[in-house]
N, C-alpha and C positions, 0 to 999 in steps of 0.2 A: 504494500500500500504506500502510495506517495502522497505527501501532504504539501499544501501551499502554506507558507509561513504566515501570510497576511490573512488567510481565511479560516484558520483553525484555532481552536482554543488550546490552552495548556493541557487540559484533560485529553483532548484528541491526540496531541503530540505524544504525551506520555503513554497513552494506550497503543499508539502505533509503534513506539519504541519497544514496548513490551512484546508485541507480536514479532518484531524483528529479532529480539533476544531469543524468543522461543523457536523461531525458524532456524536459528543457528545452533539449536540443541543446547542452549545455555539456560541456567536457572536464575541468573541475575547479571547485573552489569555495574561496574564502578565507573564513575565519571569525574572529570576535573575541568576547571576553567582553563588549564594550561593547554598550549598547543605543542607541536613537535619541537619547538625551540625554547620551551619553558618561559615564554614571554609573559610578563605581568599583564600587559594589554595585548591580547591576541587580535589579529586582523579579523574582520567581519566573517570571512570564510570559515574561521576556526572557532567562533564563539558559539559552540554547540550547546553548552549548558545554558547560556543566555537565551538561545532560541527555544530550548525545551521548557524553561521555567520562567523567563522574564527577568531574572536576576542580572543586574548590570555591573556588579562588583568585580574586582580583579582576582579574587581568591575564594573558591568554594570546592567542596567535594560532594559527591552524591552516590547513593547506592539504590539501584532500582531492582526490586524483587517482584514476583508475580502479584503479590497482594499488599505490598508496602513499598514506600519510597522515603528515603532519608536524605535530608539536605543539611550540610555542615558548613559553617562559617566561623571565623574568629570574632573576637570582640569588636573589631572595627565595623563589621557588617551585620551584627545581630539585629539591630533595629531595621536596617535597610532590607534585609532578607525577609523579615516579618511583613514588611509593607509590599514587597514585590513578588514573593513566591506564595502560591495559593496553599494556605494551611489545610484546606480540605483534601489536598493531594499529597502533601509532604509533611513528614515529621521533622522537627528541627533539632540540631545538636551543635555542640561546640567543637570546632575542628581540632583543637589541641587537647582539651580535657576529655573529649569523647571521639577520638579519631576513628577513621574507617575500620581499622583493625579490630576495634572493640565490637563494632556492628557486624563484622564478618565472622567473629568467633561463633562457633556452633552452626554456621551455615553449611548445609549439606548440598551436594550437587556442584555444578560447574558455574563459576562466576567469571564473566568476561571482562576484558579490559583492552583498551586501545594501546598497543605497545609503543606507539610513537608519542603518546601524550603522558605516559607514566615513566618516571625515571628508574634507573637500575636500583638506586637506594630505596625508592618508595616501594617497589615490588618486593625487594628483599625484606624490608621491614615488615610489610604486611604479611608475608609468608611466615616470618618468624613470630610475630605477635599474635597472629590469628592461626595458630597451628591447626593443621588439618584442612584449611581452606584450599580449594582446588581452583587456581587461577588459569584462565585460558585466553590466549591472544585473540582479539576480535578487531581487525583493522577497520578504522573509520566506521563506527556503527551507524552514523547518520547519512552515509553516502546514498542509501537506497530510499530514504524517507524525507529528506530535505530537498525538495525539487528546486525552489527558487533561491538556492544557496548562492551567495555572492561569489564571484570568481576569486582565485588567489590574487594578491596584489602583485604588481609588476612595475614599480617605479624605477627610473634610471638612477645610475650611480652618480656621485659627484666626488671628486678627489679633494683631499685636504693637503694644503701645502706644508712642507716640512717646517716652515716658520711657525705654524700653528701646532704641529704634532711634536716637534723636537727630535723625532727619530724617523729614519727612513724604513720602508718595508724591508729592505735588504738587511738592515741592522736587526730588526725584530726577528726575521727568519733565522739569521745566524744565531741569535741568542736562544731561540727555541730549539734549534738543532743541538746546541750545546747542552741544553736541559734534558732533551730526550736521550742523548748519548749517555749523560750522567745517570739517567734513570734506567739505562740498559734496556731500552725498548727500540723497536724498529720504526714505530710511527705513533703519532698523536692524533686521535680523532676528536674534532671540535664541532660541537653542535650549537654553541651559543653565538647568535648573529652579532652581538656587540663585540665579542672577542675577535671574531673574524674581521669585522669592519675596522677594529683597532689595528689588527695585524697588517691589513692591506691599505691603511690610511684612506679609507673611503667612508662615505656616509650614503644613506638612501632615504626613502620615504615610503616604505611598505606599510608602516603603521603610524597613524597619527600620533604626534608628540614623541615618537621614538625614532630618531633619524637614522635608521639602519636598513640595509637590505637583508632579506631572509635568505640564508644560505647555509650550507654545511662545508666542512673542509677536512682534509687529511694532510698532516704535516709529517713527511718521512724524515728520519734522522739523516738520510743522505738522499739527494735528488730533489726535484722540484715539488713545490706544494701543489696539492690537488684541490681545486675550488669548485664546488657544486652550486651553481647559481643559474637562474634563468638567463639564457643567452641574450634575450632582448634588453637586459639591464646593462650589458657591457658596452657602454658608450664612451669609455675613457681608456687610455693606454694602461697596460698592466706590466709589471716587472717580468723579465724574461724567465725567471725561475718560478713562474706560476702557470700551471696548466688548468684550463677550465673545462667543465662538463655540465650538461643540464642537471638541474637540481634533482629531478626524479631518477637520476642514475646513481644516486648516492649509495643506497643499500646494495644494488647489484654490483657496483664497483667493489664494495667491501667483500662481497661474496667471492669475487673472482680474483682479487689482488692481495688477499691477506693470509692465505694458507701458510702455516708455519711461522707467521710473523708474531712478534711480541707487540700487541696493540694496547696502548694506554689511553685512558679517557677519565674524565671526572664523573664518577657515578652519581654525584649530587644532581647533575643536570642532563646527563646523557640518557636518551630514551632507551628503555628496555629493548626496543627493536634492534638497536645497534649491538647490544650484547648478544642477543639471540642470533643475529646475523654473523657476527664474528665467530661465535662458537660453532655454528653450523659450517662455516668456511674452514675451520681447522686452525684458527688463530689462537694464540695464548693471550687471554684477557688479563690486563693489568690495571685494576682500578687505582687512581692516583688523585692527589690534590690537583686542582685546576691550574696548570702551569701558566696559561695565558691570563686567567682571571687574576692570579696573584701578581704577575708582572704588570698588568694593566692598571692595577689599583694604585701603584706608586707613580704619581704623576711626574712627567718631565717638567723642567723649568719653564719650557714654552707653554705647556698646558696650564701650569699654575698661574703664569702671567695672563693667559687667556681667561681663566676663571675670574681673576681680579677685575679684568676689563668688563666681563659679563656682569659682575655684581655691581660695578659702578653704574653701568647702563641701567641695570635693574633698580638701583637705588634712586636714580633720577625719576624713573617711572613711579616708584612707590611714594616718593615725596610728593609728586604731583597728585597722586591718588589720595594721599592723606590730606593734602590741602583741599582738594575737591570735596572730599567727604565733610571736612570741617565747615565748609561754606554752604554746600548744597543740602546737606541733611537737615539742618534746622530750618532753612528757608522752605524746603519742599514739605517738611512735616507741618509747618505753620499754615500752609495752604491746603492741607489734607491731600497732597499728592506725593507721598513719600517715595524715596528711592526704593526699588526692590532689589533682591539679591542678584537676579540676572543682569539688571542694569549696572550694578556695581561691578560685577565680574567683567562685563563687556567694556566698561569704562577703563578698568585696569588694563585690559588687553589693548585698548586704543593707546594708552600712555606708553605701553611697551613697544607697540608698533612704530612709534615715533623714532626709534633707534633703527638706522638702516641695517644693522647687523642682526636684528631680531628675526627669527625664523617662525616660531610658533610657541605655544605653551609647552612646558615640559610634562604637564599632566592637566587633567580637567580641574579648573579652579574650584576650590571649595569656598564658596561665599555663603556663609551660614549665619542667619540672624535668630536670636532668641533660642527656642527649643531645638531648632535645626543645628545649632552649634554643638549639641550633644551627639550628633551623628558624625563619627570621625571622618568618613569619606562621603559626605553629602555633596551632591551636585544640584544646584538650583535648576528647576525647570525653566525653559525659555519663556513660558507664559504662566502667570499666576504664582510666581515665587513670592516668598514672604517679604514684607516691608522692613526696611531698616528704621528703627525708632529710637528715640533718645532714652526710652525706658528699658531697652534691651541691649544685651551684649552682642557684638558682631565679630565673628571669627572668619579670617580670610587666609587660606593656605593656597599659595600659588607659586608658579615658577615659569621660567622661560628657557627656550633653546636659542642660543645665540651662535653666530659663526665661530666664536672663540670659547664657548663654555656653556655650562648648564647651571641654572639657579633653582633654589627651592627655599621658600620662606613662609613662615606663618606669623601673623600678628593678630592680636585680639584687641578690639576697640570698645571703649565705653563712651557713650555720647551724653550721658547724664549721670545722676547719682547712682552709685553702686550699692545694692542691698547689703546690709550689715553681715548677713550670713555668707555672702559670696566672698567678701574681701579677704578673710583669713585663708580661705582655700586658694584663691588666686595668688595670694602672697606666697604660699607654700610652693606653688608651681614656679613662681619667679625665683625663689630661693634655690630650688633644685636645679633650675636652668643655670643660674649663676655658679652654683657649686661645681657643676660639671664643666662649664665653660672655663672656669678658673683653675681646674685641676692640673696638677703636675704629677707625672707618673713615669716609671721606668720604661725604657725602650722594650718593645716586645710584649707589653701589657695586653692582655686579651680584652676585647671590647666589653664583654659581659662583666668583667671585673670592675668596670666603672659605672655600671648601670645604677647601683644603689645610691650613688651620690645624687642623682637626679630625683630619685623616688623618696629618699629619707625624710624630707620635710612633710610630704604627704602622708607617709607611713606614720609619722608622729601624730597625725590627726585621725589615724585609722582609715586612711583613704589610699587609693591607687588608681592607675590607668591601665587599660587592657590593650596596649600596643607597645611596640618597641620604642626605645628612646632615641635611636639614631640609625643611620644607614649610610653606606658609601654612595657617592654621586659620580656619574660618568662625565667625561669631557665631550660635550656635544654628543652624548650617547644617552644611556638610560639614567633617569633621575634616581631610580632605585637600583643601584649597582651592587654587585657582589665583590668581595666576599664578606665585608665587615658589617656586622649588625650589633649595635649597642642595645642590649635587652636582657631579659631574664634567662633566656636559653643560652647554653654554652656556645661560644664562638671562638674557635681555636686559631684564628688568624691574627697574630700579634700586630700591634700598631707600630708604624714606623713613620719617620718624617716623609712628607710628600703625599700621605693619604688625605683624602678629602671626604668629610662626613657631615651629617647633620646632627644637631642636638635639639630635641623637640619633646620635652615633657608636657603633659596636659592633665586636664581633669574634666569629666563629663557627667552632668546630672541629668539623667534621662527625663525628657519632657520639659526641661527648664532652661538649661544653659550649658555652655562648654567654654573651655579656654585651652589654648595651646600657644606656646612661644617656641619659635624655631629659627635657629641660625645655621648657616652652612659654615664649616670651619676647616682650616688646614691644620694637619698635625705638623708641629714644628719642634725643632730642638730647643730646649731651654737651658741646657747645660750638659756637661759630660754624662752620657748615659740616661738622660731624662728628656721627657717630651711634654708638650702642652698643646693647647688649641688656640689658634689665632683666627679671629673672626674674618670671614669673607663677606658675609651679609652686612650691609650698611644701611640700616633702617631703624628709626626710633622705636622704642618700646613704650606703649601708652601707660604712663605711670598712674593715671587716675584710677586704675583697677585695684591698686594695691594699698596696703597699710604700710606706708613708708617708714613709720616710726618703729615698726617691728623688724626692720632690716638692721643687720649689724653694720659696724663701721666699714668692714671689708666689703660687704655687699653694696653699700652705698658708693664706696670708692670705685668698685668695678663698674657700676652703672654709669657713674659720672665719666670715667675714663672711656668707656665704650661710646657714650653719646658725644663726647668731645671729639672722638675720632670720626664718628659718623658726620658730624657737622663740618669738620675741617676738610674731609674728603669730598663731600657731596655738595655743600653750599656753593662752591665756585661754579658748579654746573647748572645752577638754577636761576630762574628769573627772580626779580626782587620779591614779589608777593609770596612765591613758594619758598624762597630763601628765608623770609621772615617767619613763615610757618615752621620751617625746620629748626630754626634757632630756638623758637619757643618750645618745640617738641623735644629738643635735646638739652634743655636747661638743666642745671645741676639739681640733684634731689633736694637740696636744702631750699630751693626756690619753688618746688612743686607743691 
């Protein structure tokens, strides 16, 4: 049975999928929002779980059984999933505290999975934790039922000059070959498009807000690199030591070229289909840390300069946005024609577009007023979004892709008196933010070892937030880059000078309000063997939210030093009226 996406209900689609599962001789199917590249934002062609359920978030897992369906998200998307996914069809659970493996325990019969969308580690973990489950590969379960499925993207490549990258493709290939030889393997299999784009110093436009081409690659220890990419994208010259193939030849190439080879890959991101293919071909499979992921995370001097330029351009846009809000919001509210969330997000986008080097947002802007600010990944609807009012808190999480870097910033605004019960909680968020921003720590410290610094002031109030505290950021690549994550979960990738991350603690009161403060930072040396964070983000923090008297002298000094730096860097780029707004917004704490 074939369904038209626009003319069928979620119930119809789920019923049709169940029939397809049964036709394959399976008793169930596990699903994920991920595509073959483990993209956080998959292209429309691969947003199968969104088509099935209506869920628009970037991370979810699901289990479809003959008489039951389970939908799992993390804390960021709990409220959103309840709004978008039909409760009459699906039972809900928490992706981390109630993972798929728990739901699979005791399941008899054959459970299908798409081996291109589930990674080697994910399948291994499920088989270990859900002992006895029988998992069976089922390639592209939606191929037969999603008739008006969008075609795969095919945007052209663009080359990055070495002035922006700091390293040539040849240099990166030589380094990777040294790494594979040291690892005593014959080849490295890479399935992360951002890693491949970084290696070849190219960018693309296959996914909105993620400037990369979708492709696979194999990097032999000796000989030319093998790049699997749609030939229609190859509109620029390539290095001589790179051979290209159509993307859909990737698995067949592995089957015919890897017999007896020691093949290494990162099991965290590599599809299970690759492992199955290599094993069938007679290759010796060598799981390893992501060689390119780790190397890419330590930015070159040119990349770091580019980041700073991007953040200065972003700071100008954010200052204009802050000034616009300060003038427009009270005037519009007084005439009963308030700004709404979508208008605010669009205006911020217009301010960014004034920079010639601006490309597009780095993610969908979260412009959230009042109770919507409690939704960590809320996106305002184009029509009918909530108004911005002086009686409500406004949270804005946004970012930009620029020719020379990527930005990610969150600021929370109060346009009127802040309720007494909110102020101490908001202050705790600020104190945690400052504590982590000001931290000094030994080289090689693991990101998770720093997480408690940001959470401790909230913990003292018996409160917490259900998301990570920070993440790596790519250079005109993914805004959520690997491998570093500051959070509760262990992250074994030690911090070194040249890494770029975010620091973003928050708090969310469901149905009422939310706050998050986020800066992008560079990891820098602070002395022999020690590191710290140097801010890249240059935007004022709205001090009207906080109980400034509760801050320590060191916390006030940090705020004053940060705001003085923002003002000195950004004010010369602004017109007089916006400059005056910035000077006021960055005044010392003692004057607030």
